[in-house]
C-alpha positions in Angstrom: 25.0 48.6 78.1 26.0 45.7 80.3 29.5 45.0 81.8 30.5 42.6 79.1 29.6 44.9 76.2 31.4 47.8 77.9 34.5 45.8 78.5 34.4 44.6 74.8 34.1 48.3 73.8 37.1 49.2 76.0 39.2 46.5 74.5 38.2 47.4 70.9 39.1 51.0 71.6 42.5 50.1 73.2 43.3 47.9 70.1 42.2 50.6 67.7 43.8 53.6 69.4 46.8 51.8 71.0 45.8 52.9 74.5 42.9 54.2 76.6 42.5 56.5 79.5 40.1 56.2 82.4 38.7 59.7 82.1 37.9 59.4 78.4 36.4 55.9 78.9 34.2 57.1 81.8 32.9 59.9 79.6 32.3 57.7 76.6 30.5 54.9 78.5 28.8 57.3 80.9 29.9 55.4 84.0 32.0 56.3 87.0 35.8 56.3 86.8 35.9 53.5 89.4 33.8 51.4 87.2 36.3 51.8 84.3 39.1 51.0 86.7 37.4 47.8 87.7 36.9 47.0 84.0 40.5 47.6 83.2 41.6 45.5 86.2 39.4 42.6 84.9 40.8 42.9 81.4 44.3 42.9 82.8 43.5 39.8 84.9 42.5 38.1 81.6 45.8 39.2 80.0 44.1 41.5 77.5 45.5 44.9 78.6 48.3 46.2 80.7 47.4 48.9 83.1 49.3 52.2 83.2 48.8 55.2 85.4 45.4 56.5 84.4 44.8 54.0 81.6 45.9 50.9 79.8 47.2 49.6 76.5 46.4 46.3 74.7 48.8 43.4 75.3 48.8 41.7 72.0 50.6 42.9 68.9 49.6 42.2 65.3 53.0 40.5 64.8 52.4 37.8 67.4 49.8 35.1 67.9 47.1 36.3 70.3 46.6 34.7 73.7 43.9 32.2 74.4 42.2 34.8 76.6 42.0 37.1 73.5 40.8 34.3 71.2 38.0 33.4 73.6 36.5 36.9 73.0 36.7 37.0 69.2 34.1 35.5 66.8 32.6 33.3 69.5 29.2 32.8 67.7 31.0 31.7 64.5 33.3 29.4 66.4 30.4 27.9 68.3 28.6 27.2 65.0 31.8 25.5 63.6 32.0 23.4 66.8 28.4 22.3 66.5 28.8 21.4 62.8 32.0 19.4 63.5 30.3 17.4 66.3 27.3 16.7 64.0 29.6 15.1 61.5 30.5 12.3 63.9 28.9 8.9 63.6 28.9 6.1 66.2 32.1 4.6 67.6 34.4 7.2 66.1 37.8 8.3 67.3 38.3 12.0 67.7 41.5 13.9 68.2 41.0 17.4 69.7 43.9 19.8 69.5 44.5 22.7 71.8 42.9 26.1 71.4 39.5 27.8 71.9 37.7 26.4 68.8 38.8 22.8 69.6 37.7 23.4 73.2 34.2 24.3 71.9 34.3 21.2 69.7 35.1 19.0 72.7 32.2 20.6 74.6 29.8 19.9 71.7 30.7 16.2 71.4 27.7 14.0 71.9 27.6 12.3 75.3 25.3 9.5 74.2 27.7 7.8 71.7 30.8 5.6 72.3 33.5 8.0 71.1 37.2 7.6 71.7 
């Protein structure tokens, strides 16, 4: 399991259980406690968890819109396919409005560079 998969697993566990602890995560992922601490620090830097003594809990709540940092980790393959399909719909000399958010960001990145778009 690579770092990204482990961090995704940590975040899923925190969301499911409401919190996580370093010792339990180290046992579950069969890595050193310091590795888990680094993972939690990275997740906190991205605004996904809040560290506590010996663990962490997820930042977002189901009652509120998630942060962009959270949305960039969810359903990325599906969002990338949506972005590619949207870009494929464009003809020549089109005007495109791109709103804010992660999926629109992916659409902007997928826009063809070889056509005169506004």
